[in-house]
C-alpha positions in Angstrom: 88.2 96.9 63.3 86.8 94.5 60.2 86.2 91.0 61.9 83.4 90.9 64.5 81.8 88.1 66.6 79.5 86.1 66.3 77.2 88.4 63.8 77.3 87.4 60.0 78.5 91.4 58.9 77.6 91.7 55.2 81.4 91.7 54.3 84.8 92.0 55.9 85.6 89.2 58.4 82.6 86.8 61.0 84.5 85.3 63.9 82.2 82.3 64.0 82.7 79.0 66.8 85.8 77.0 64.5 87.4 80.1 62.9 86.5 82.5 61.0 83.6 84.1 57.6 86.2 85.9 55.6 85.2 88.1 52.9 87.5 88.5 49.6 87.9 90.0 45.8 90.1 87.8 43.3 92.1 89.1 41.1 93.0 85.9 39.0 95.8 85.9 35.9 97.9 88.3 38.4 101.6 88.8 37.4 102.3 88.8 41.0 100.0 86.9 43.6 99.5 89.2 47.2 97.0 89.5 49.8 95.9 92.0 51.5 94.3 95.8 51.4 91.2 96.5 51.7 88.2 96.3 49.0 85.2 98.2 49.3 82.0 97.7 47.0 79.4 100.2 45.8 78.0 99.5 49.2 80.6 100.0 51.0 81.3 96.4 52.1 84.9 95.6 52.7 86.7 93.1 51.3 90.3 91.2 51.9 92.4 91.4 48.5 93.8 89.0 47.3 95.7 88.0 43.6 96.5 84.8 42.3 98.5 84.0 39.2 96.4 80.9 38.5 93.3 81.6 36.0 89.5 81.9 36.9 89.1 78.6 34.7 88.3 74.6 36.2 88.5 76.4 40.4 92.5 76.8 39.6 92.1 80.1 41.3 90.8 79.3 43.7 92.6 76.7 44.5 95.0 79.4 44.4 93.3 81.0 46.7 92.7 78.6 49.1 96.7 77.8 49.2 97.9 81.5 49.6 95.3 82.5 52.6 96.1 79.0 54.8 99.3 80.9 54.0 99.2 83.7 55.0 96.7 82.8 57.7 99.2 79.5 59.1 97.0 77.0 58.9 96.1 74.2 56.5 95.2 74.8 53.0 92.3 72.1 54.0 91.2 74.8 57.0 90.9 77.4 54.1 87.5 76.4 52.0 85.1 79.0 49.6 81.3 79.0 51.0 80.2 81.1 48.7 81.4 83.1 45.5 82.9 80.5 43.5 83.0 81.3 40.5 82.8 85.5 41.5 86.1 87.2 42.1 83.6 88.4 46.2 83.9 85.2 48.0 83.7 84.1 51.2 86.2 82.0 52.9 85.6 80.0 56.0 88.6 79.4 57.8 89.3 77.1 60.5 91.8 77.3 63.7 91.6 79.6 66.0 89.1 82.5 66.5 91.4 85.2 68.1 94.8 84.7 66.1 92.9 84.5 62.6 90.3 87.4 63.4 93.9 89.6 64.1 94.9 88.4 61.0 92.2 89.6 59.3 92.6 92.5 61.0 96.2 93.4 60.2 95.8 92.2 55.9 92.6 94.1 55.3 94.5 97.3 57.1 97.2 96.5 55.4 98.1 97.4 51.2 98.5 94.9 48.7 
């Protein structure tokens, strides 16, 4: 399992009071949008793979990520925000909602194939 309760982990997913914090790896300008699977950085930290067709220009890719992640997690787009890494491929998202359900979905997606 990648989603942990109460502690901010260096990667993956962390359950917090109002939802979860989720590490993601974004591929902008993809030919196909999708979400799922695990990417691991050089230090062994996991992140959810997210592919969007939007270019990384003027926040377009971030907006597309928020919308795609919201749909995958069954929350409103305004409940997903980029907390860190706005100009990077590696980002940390805050997803607001039922912590248990969000954590379960994060674990499912991290285990899935992109």
